[in-house]
C-alpha positions, 0 to 999 in steps of 0.5 A: 086256695088254702091247703093245710096238711096235718102230718107226723115226721115218720109218715110216708104218705105225709111225705108223699103228699108234701112232695106232690104239692111241691112238684106242682108248685102249690103252697101249703101249711104243714102242722106236725101233730106230734109237736102241736097238740092244738093242731092235733085236736083240730085235725080230729075235729075236722076229720074224725080221724087220728091217722095222718095225713089229713089234708084240708083244701079250702075246707074239703077234708081228704084223709090219707094221700088220695091223689085223685081227690086232691087233683079234683079239688085242685082242678076245680080251683084252677078252673075257677081262676 
């Protein structure tokens, strides 16, 4: 499972998303879009959004911290193993 999270330092929902993945022991790559213009453009291309967090789970894009959508994708991954 490949997870990428596009974040900013002041985003409360970004922090919540990272804490959620950390609590489940799930690894992710974090991109601070305030520091990385290339990743900021990538985020907009993937999501059509400038708001954060944008979470990419194996190509499935979730905008914001949508716990239900995240759990659905994680459950699908776990069941596939």
